[in-house]
C-alpha positions in Angstrom: 10.3 -25.9 -9.1 6.8 -25.7 -11.0 3.6 -26.9 -9.7 0.0 -26.7 -11.2 -2.5 -25.3 -9.1 -6.0 -26.6 -8.5 -8.7 -25.8 -6.3 -9.6 -28.2 -3.3 -11.7 -31.1 -4.1 -11.3 -30.6 -7.8 -8.3 -31.8 -10.2 -8.8 -29.1 -12.8 -5.7 -27.1 -13.2 -6.3 -23.2 -12.8 -2.9 -22.0 -13.3 0.8 -22.7 -12.6 3.2 -21.5 -10.0 6.9 -21.8 -9.2 10.4 -20.9 -7.9 12.7 -20.3 -10.6 16.4 -19.0 -11.2 17.2 -20.6 -7.8 20.6 -19.6 -6.7 21.8 -22.0 -4.1 25.2 -20.3 -3.2 23.5 -17.0 -2.3 20.0 -18.5 -1.1 17.7 -16.4 -3.5 15.3 -17.2 -6.2 12.5 -15.7 -8.1 8.8 -16.6 -7.9 6.2 -16.7 -10.7 2.2 -17.5 -10.8 -0.2 -17.5 -13.5 -3.9 -17.9 -12.7 -6.7 -18.7 -15.3 -8.7 -15.3 -15.8 -12.0 -16.9 -14.6 -10.2 -17.1 -11.1 -8.8 -13.6 -10.8 -9.8 -11.3 -8.0 -11.0 -14.2 -5.7 -8.0 -14.3 -3.5 -6.1 -17.4 -5.1 -3.1 -15.4 -6.1 -2.6 -13.9 -2.8 -2.9 -17.6 -1.2 -0.3 -18.7 -3.6 2.1 -16.1 -3.2 2.0 -16.8 0.6 2.4 -20.5 0.2 5.2 -20.3 -2.3 7.0 -17.5 -0.2 6.4 -19.8 2.7 7.8 -22.7 1.0 10.8 -20.7 -0.1 12.0 -19.5 3.2 11.1 -22.5 5.4 11.5 -25.6 3.2 14.2 -24.3 0.7 15.9 -22.1 3.2 16.2 -19.1 1.2 17.3 -15.5 2.3 15.7 -13.5 -0.5 12.7 -14.0 -2.6 12.0 -11.7 -5.8 9.0 -11.3 -8.4 9.1 -9.4 -11.4 6.0 -8.2 -13.2 5.0 -5.9 -16.0 4.7 -2.4 -14.7 1.1 -2.0 -15.6 0.0 -5.1 -13.6 -1.1 -3.4 -10.7 -3.3 -6.2 -9.8 -0.1 -8.4 -9.3 1.7 -5.7 -7.4 -1.0 -5.6 -4.8 -0.9 -9.3 -4.4 2.7 -9.1 -3.8 2.5 -6.1 -1.5 -0.4 -7.7 0.6 2.2 -10.6 1.1 4.9 -8.2 2.3 6.8 -7.7 -0.8 8.4 -4.2 -1.4 8.8 -2.5 -4.7 12.5 -2.1 -5.5 13.1 -0.9 -9.0 11.9 -0.6 -12.4 13.7 -2.2 -15.4 13.1 0.0 -18.4 12.1 -1.8 -21.5 13.0 -5.0 -20.7 11.5 -7.6 -23.0 9.7 -4.5 -24.6 7.9 -3.6 -21.5 9.0 -2.0 -18.2 9.5 -4.6 -15.6 8.8 -3.9 -11.8 10.9 -5.8 -9.2 9.6 -6.5 -5.9 11.3 -8.4 -3.0 11.1 -9.7 0.4 13.9 -11.0 2.8 13.7 -13.8 5.4 13.6 -11.7 8.4 10.9 -9.4 7.0 8.7 -12.8 6.3 9.3 -13.7 9.8 8.3 -10.5 11.5 5.2 -10.4 9.2 4.0 -13.8 10.1 4.7 -13.3 13.7 2.6 -10.3 13.7 -0.1 -11.7 11.8 -0.1 -15.3 13.4 -1.4 -13.8 16.9 
C-alpha cells in the first residue's frame, strides 16, 4: 500500500508513506515514509509512523512491522523510537550503506497505546 501525505485542508502532497513487503502468511511488513524537507522537524513523521503502525496492526491485522533506514539517519531513528520501535540490527554495507533495522510487535504497540491513552 502507498499513500500520498497532505496537510489537513490542503491538497498539496508533502510526502509519501506506505506498507510494503507485506507477508500475509506470517503477518508482517515493512513501513516506509518520505517527507519533503520543508516539513521536517514539525512532528509530521512521528504522526505518520503512528498512523501507519496503527493501520498495520488494527486494520491489516499484522503481528510485526519493521523499518529499515540508513544508519546515519538519526532523525528517522528517533521518530521510530518515539513510536515504540526498537533497534534490532545493522545490515552492513547493504546497498552501499549500513542499514539499521527497527521493529515493533503487536503486543508492544497495544501496551504502549494502553499506557498513553489514559
